[in-house]
N, C-alpha and C positions, 0 to 999 in steps of 0.2 A: 130018565123024565128028572127027575129031583137034578143029579148031575147038571145036565141039559139045558135047565131053566138054572140054576146058580152061576153058568159060564156067561148065560146071554147075559143073567140082570151083572155079571162081575166086565162082561166086555162093555156094555153100555155102560156104566163107570167112569171107565179110563177114556170112551169117545167125550166123552163131560168132560170131564178132564184136560181133556187133550184141547177141546173147543177153547175153552177159559183159556187154559197157555196160550193159544194161539193169538186167543182175543186180544190178551189182556196183558201178556208178558211178550215186551219188543224187542225182535235180535236185531233186528233192522237198524243201523244207526241214523241214517232219514228219519227211519220214527222216532226213536231216541231220539230225538230231537227235538222235533215237535211236538211232542210229549213235555222236557222237560224245560223246554223255552214256553208252556201252557204254566204248567205250576210255576215256575216259576214268577211267569209275568202273575198269576193271580196273587200270587202269595208277595211279591210285592206293593202290587196297586195295593191291595191290605194292608199291608205293615205301614207299607207308605200314607193312606188313608190313615191309618190310626196315629199314629206320630203323629202328625200337621196334624189333624184335629184336637188329638189332648196340648198339643203345642200353640194350637189359636186359641181352642178355649181358657187354656192356663194361661194364655198371656192377657186375655182382652179379662177373666176374672180378675186377675192378679194386677193388672192396671187400671180398668176403668174402676172395678169399684176399690183396690187402695186408693187409686187417686182419689175418689170420690171422697171416701175417708179422711183422706189426709185433709183435700181442700175443707170441707164441712169441719172438722176440728179445726183450723186455722181461722175459719172464719166465726166460730162457735167461740173462741178459745179469746178473740179481737173486739168481740160481740159481749162478753161479761166486763174486759175490760174497759170497753167505754160505758157502759154500764155502773159497772164500779166507779168510775171517774164524777161518771153526771151526779150516782149518789151520796159522791162525797161532796160536791158543789150545793144540794140541796139543804147537808147537815150540816153548811157554815151556815143557813140559811133560817133555819129554825133558831128557836129563844135561846138556845144554849152553845149556838154556834155564833161565832164573830159579824156576822154581814144579821141575823137576828135579832144578837144582844142587843146593837142599835138601834134594830127597828124596834123591840120591845122597849131602849127609852124616847124612843122618837113619839109611841104611842100614849105615855105615858106622861111628855110632860105638855106644859100651857102655854112653856112662853114660845112666843113665836120665836125670837129670831133663834134660839136656841135650836126649837125645831130644824132651823133652815140651816145651820149647822150640823144638824145631825144629815138631815136630808142628804147635807154635801158628804160626808162621811157616807153614808150607804153608797150614795151614786160613787163615788169615787173606789170601798171594798168590791162593790160587782165589777168596776173595768178592769182592778185588777187582777179577779176572777177571771177571768176573759181571757183579759190579758197571757195571763200566767198559761193558761189553756186553749194552744194557738184552733184545736179545732173547733172549742165553742162556739155557738151562734149568740143566743138569741137566749138573758137569764131575766125574769122576771118575777114578781108578786102580785097576783091573780086575785081582785076581790069576785068571789061567783058571784056576789049581791047583789052588786052594782054593776058588774061585767066591763068592771074597768080593771084596765094597769098601771100599777105601782112599780118605779124604778127600775122601766124595760131600759136595757141599755141599747136596744135597735125598738124601730119605728114595729108595731103591732098589727097586721093584719085587721080588718075590718068587721069582715064573716067567721069571726072566730070566735068558737062555743069549745067548752072543755069535754061535751060529748061528741062533737065529733074527733075527737085523738085515738088513735087504733091500739086501744090498751092490752096489749099482746097478755102480761101476769101483774102477778102486784093483789093484796086484799088491802081493807081498810085505806090508812091513810096513802100509804104509799102503792103505784103504778108505775108502772113500764109499759112504753107505746114502744110499738115496732118501726121500720121504716116509711117515712112520710113527709109530705112539704113541708117544709120551715114556715115557722108561723112567723117573720120577719116577712115586711111590705115589701122591700125592696131585692128577697132571694128566692130564687128556684131551687134550692141545694134538698137535695134526701136527705134526712135528719132522725138522731135517735134521741127522744124525749122520756124524761122522768119528770111525776109532778108529785107533789106530796103536801099535804094540808095539817098548817100549822095553825095553832091559837096561841093567842097570848095573853098576858097577865088580865088587858083591862073586857076580856072576850071577843075581842076580835080575830074573827077567822079567817083565811086567806089559805091561798095555793099558791106553792111554788112551783115555774115552771123553766126546766133546765132544760135545752136543745144541746146534740152535738153535729156538725156533718158526717157523714156515714160519705162508705164507697161502695159502699156492699154493690150500683149500678156498673163501676169502673173494673171493680174485679170480676163478677159477673161476666162481661163484656169481653175482660181479656182472657178468660178462663173458656170461652165460647171457641172463640177465633182462633186462641194456641191449638185446639184440641180440633175445631172444626166440628165441635157437637155442641146442638143448641143445650145446656146447662141453664135447670131456675131451680130459682133461691125459695123458698115458703116458707112464711113463718103463722105460725097456729097459737089459738091460747088453750088456755087450760081444759078447755072447751072438746076440739079439735077442729075449730073454725080459722080459716085463714082470714090472717090478718094485714098481710101485706106478700107480694107475688111479684118475684121479676120477669110474670110474660103474665098480663091480668087476662087475656085470650083464654090460657090453658085451664088459670087458678083466680078466681075473682077471689075480690076481697069477702067472705062469708059465708065460703062455701064451706063445704064442712068434707072436713079432710081425715079420714079413719084409716089410720095406722097402728100398727101392735111390732113390737121388736124395732132392732137398731136398723134392718133392711129387709126387701123385698120385691118382686114386680105386683106392683096394684096398678089397674086400669090400663096397661100400657107405657106404662111405666115404669121404669128400673130407679128404685131412692133407696139416698142413706141418710136415716135418724139420729137426731141428738138431741138432750134438753139442756136449756142452759143451766148456770149457775141461780137463776131466777123463776125459774119456771116456766119459760119461755120455750115452744118447739120448733126447733128451725132443722127443716126437711131438705135437701139438693137431690132434684130430680132428671132423667133424662130418657126420652121416648127409648122405648127397646128398639124398636126401628134403628137407631142411631148407636144405640148397646153391642146388637146385631152384625153392623154393619162389616166387618169387620171378617166375622164366620162367614156372611153372606156371597162376599167374595172370591172368599177360598173353596164354595162350593165350586165357583161359576169357574175359578180357575185351577181345578181339579178336576169337574169335567175335558175342558179340557184335555189339557197334560195326560186324561186317562186316554182319551180316544185315541190322539195321536200318539202314545206310547204304543196300542194295539194294533192302530196302523202300521207304525212301525217292527211292531213282533211279528205281525204278518208279512211284512216284505222282507223279515231277515230270514224267516223261517222257510220262504220260495226259495232265497237262493243257497242258502246251505242245507236243502235237499239234495243240492248238485254233489255236496261232496260225499266222497269215500274213503275207507278206512285204508285203502295201501298206503298213498298218496301220502300222505300222513307219517305213517308207521317210515317212509323209504326217506324225510326230509327232518323227523326226529331223528334218523340215524346217521347222518350227517353231520347232523348239529352235533350230534353225542361227538363223533368222531373227529368233526372240526374240533371241539373246546379240548378235547386232547392230544392239539396239536398233530395233528394228522394232514396234510399235507396235497395228499395224493386224490385224484378225479375219478370218476366214479360214471358209466354213461346206463342211463336208467329210458325206460319208455314206460309207461303206466296206462299208457293207450288216451289218458285227457292233454290235450294240448298246452293246457296254460299250467299244468302242475310239471308237464317233458320242459317246456322253459325257463320254469322256474329251476330245477334243478340244472337248467343249462349254465343257466347267471347264476349258479352256487358255483357252480364248476369254474367258470370267468372269474368271480371274485374268490375264491384262494388262488388264483395264478396271478391276481394284479397284488394280494395279499402280498404273498412270496416275494413279488419282484420289487415293492412296496419296498419290504424289511431288507430286504439287500438294497436297495436304494439308503434305506435309512443309516443303514452301517456304516457306506461306501462317504454317504455327507458325513456322519462323526468323523469319521478316520480324520476325513477332509476340514472340517472346520477345527477338528482341535489341534492336528498343522496348521494352517494357517496365524488359529491364535499364536500360535508359539513366534512363529515367523512376526508377527503382529509385537509382540511385547519385545521382541526383539531387534527389529528398525527402532522402536522408539526409547529402549535400551541405549542404542549402536550411537544414534547422534549426544546425547544424553550425557553420558560419557568423554564423545567426543568434542564437548562444549567445553565441560568441566575440565578435560587437560589443556585445552586451546588456551584456556582459561589464565591455568593456572603459566602455561608459556607466557601469557603473555604481561603477567605479572612479575615472572619473575626479570623480566626483559628490563622492565623497568626498573625494576630496587636495586639489581644489579652488571645494569649497563652492557648483558646478553654474555654476561659469565655464568660457565657455566651450563650457558645452555646447552654445546655441541650434545653432554651426556644427558641432560635431562627430554632432549630431541630422540635420540637413541633409544632412551627407555620408551618413550612414547611408541616409537614406530614396534617396537617389541607389544605392547602392550595392543595395537592398535590389528597387528595383524594375527592375533591370536583371538584377541575379540569380536573380530571383522571376521571371522572364520576364514581367516588367508594358512592359513596354516595346515597342513595334509595327516599332520601329527594323531593320533588320537589319544585325547586329555586324559591322563589318570592326577591321582592324586598330586605327584609329586609336583607334574606341570601345572595345576589351577593352584598349589602352594606357592610355586616358582611366580605370577604370573601375580596373585597379592601380594607377596613380598614385596615386586616392581612396584603396584600400584600405591605402595605404604610407601617405599621410596622416593620417590615424584611428590607424596603430596608432605612428607614430613621437610621437603622444601621449602615451602610457603608454607607448611603450618606448623607448629611448634604443640605438637603430642609427643607420647611415651606410649612406646609400642611393646610389648610383652610376649613372644611367642613361645611356645612350648610344643615341639612337632614331636612326638613319639618315633622311634625307628621302627620299620619293620618292614616286612617286604609284599602291604598294603598300598602304601607309597608308589609302587608301580600298577596295581589294578587300575584298569578304567573305570572312570567316572564322570559324570551328564559333563557335558563343556560349559564353562563362564557360571559356575554357582557360586562361588565365593566371593570373587569382585564386587557384584552387588549389594552381596551383605554389612561387605567391610567398608562400598564407599559412600553406603547409608549410615555408617557407622559414623564416619568421621566428617561428613556432610552435612549430619541433618540430626546431630546426635552432642557431640563432642565440639566441648571449646577447648581455647589456648589454655596450653599446661592441663590439658585430660591425659586420660590412660588409655589404651587398648589392649584389651590381652584374646587373645587368642590361643585354643587349644582343642591338641588334631590328636587321638588315641585309636588304638583300635582291638575287640574284642577278638580273638585267634578261636577262639572258641564259641560263640553265638555269630562269630562273620560277620560281624557291625563294623563301620567306621563311625566314633562319636566326632565331633565337629561343635564346639561351644565359641561364640563369637562374643565378649561380655566390654559396654564402653561405660566409663561412668558419668555420663554426660546430662543432659536437659531430660534425658527420658521423654516417656511418649504419653499422651492423657490419656485416659480411659476411653473415649470418644473414637480418637485416634487407634487408638492397641484393639478396640471391638472391630473398629472398621478394616483393620487388617487383618484380626483373624478371620475376615470373612473373604473370601474364594469367589465373587461374583461376579458378573460384568459391569453392576454402574458403580464400582468400585473408584475412585481416584484414581487417574491417571497420573500423577505427579508423583512428585520426593520417594517417598517407600512404596507407595501403592505399586508402581512399576515396576522395581527391581525383583518385590518377594512375590508379585502374579509372577515373573517371568523364569524366576527359582523353583516356584510350587510349578508351572507347565513342565519345567525340564526336569522334575522329581517325581510327576507322573508319569510322562511320555518315557521316562527310563527305568522306572523301576515298578510303576504302579502303585498298587498301597503299601508296596514295604520299605517305604521312606518314611521319615518323618520330620517335621521344622513345628518348633514352636519359639512363642515370644514370650518373651516378662519381660514388664516393665513399668516402675516407679517413676513419676513426675518428679523432676531434681536430683534423682539416686542412679539414672541411669537407665538403661540396655540392655538385656542377652537374650541372644539367637540362639537355637540347641538345633543342629542337623543330626540325625542318624541315620547311616547311609548302610544298605547293604553291602556286600564284594561281590561283583561282577567276576564273570569269568577271567582265571588270576591266568594272565601274559606278559609278556616281556615287553617293555615298550619304549620308546626311548627320547625321556623328557624333555621338553622343549627347553 
């Protein structure tokens, strides 16, 4: 009984495990794709939302808060400097200062004439102060007992009282005012001001008032327009009362603004606060709704992105459910064999028309690639042959014109003497160069043609030829046709001057089965630019002078020897040029020299 119970218990456990495996372990590719897509989408969405939220939040915090702190620091620094300038002016108007000293003398002088002179000096010095400070507007002595202004450089408003000034800092005799309207009767500028109580030796007590134009409103408007955010600037005194606000609707004068710390969020505003050098408080505020504007925009965009991505994932899942594993493996197998270079075709029937057509197209593509490879090989061979023929057709007329020109000059100079010999040599060269001779070219025939060409040129030009040719069986071995004369022609026509020297050395290394040909002149040589151009064998190379002959020689060497032959050019301006050919032996067979 106990054994049966144990077996039943074990059977139940196995069934439960099998049920869990069938439910959560997906063996179907279709189900796995759905699970992977769902997990991937959810993970990607969470990651994207986290990264973008962090980026937006960091950008918002860094950009706005840092910008607010920087703008507030700049404004506070400017205000400190302005208050400092105003304070210096008030110091000059104390009894110890320049203007105050004159005022002290004026009050202690009874003589009317002297008072007039001193009065003029006081007015002059006050004007000098305002002239040297372009931002300075109204400067005056004010008598609070009589309510009269003395030596004011500008007319004073009639309704002025000291009590109406918005004092923001200062104690005792010295007080600093936050931005307010100018006391000048004809000015509506926003100004900063400082008042200072002074007492002269005769007991007279006056108040020095100095104001300077402020650009706070302009700066705040510019900041708001450039960032599209309604920034506000607020001045507070030591008791936390507002003395000036760039937006009086949000914060009015006399309102208490209790803030602690340098930054924070209070009453629906993000703020940054600083204390000026003279004890006043200055705060830059921004509504939270604008502060979080980018975050709200990001949330809306994120909802749309997630919705669209979810829809796309659902549609993609429906499409991928039709995919089975076998066609994938067949396609992978075909691609691997194709990547290894196998071009054979195989017929497959997967049972799905789309995959069958795909495999058929793959077979068609392989056949087309085979045909394209063959066509490219044939076109490349034909192109190379046409290039050689093209260069040959360029060189032959070039040489013919040079030779005929020599005939013309010879006829002029010698009045037809020696023309028969010259023309006979010319006919020999033309027959060889134009390919009229059916004999296979050998080193001996090439040397003979080169020698004949040099004899023709020596009839016209006065230069020396030193020809050193080593005897050997290699002289009768085959060689590419017309490879020596173009190089010699370049040396004679483009390198040598009159009384120049041309040295030609030809030798063979029987052991290495190589022939070495060195053609050296002592002419004007080549520039570095021309030499660099000749070293390249590109289609855009110049098609005149040195370029034509050397490109033809290179093409003939490549066609006849492949990469076994080498040609090098060395040249120094005004010292000459050296061309070196290193050619391998071809099949030895006796051939008749021309």
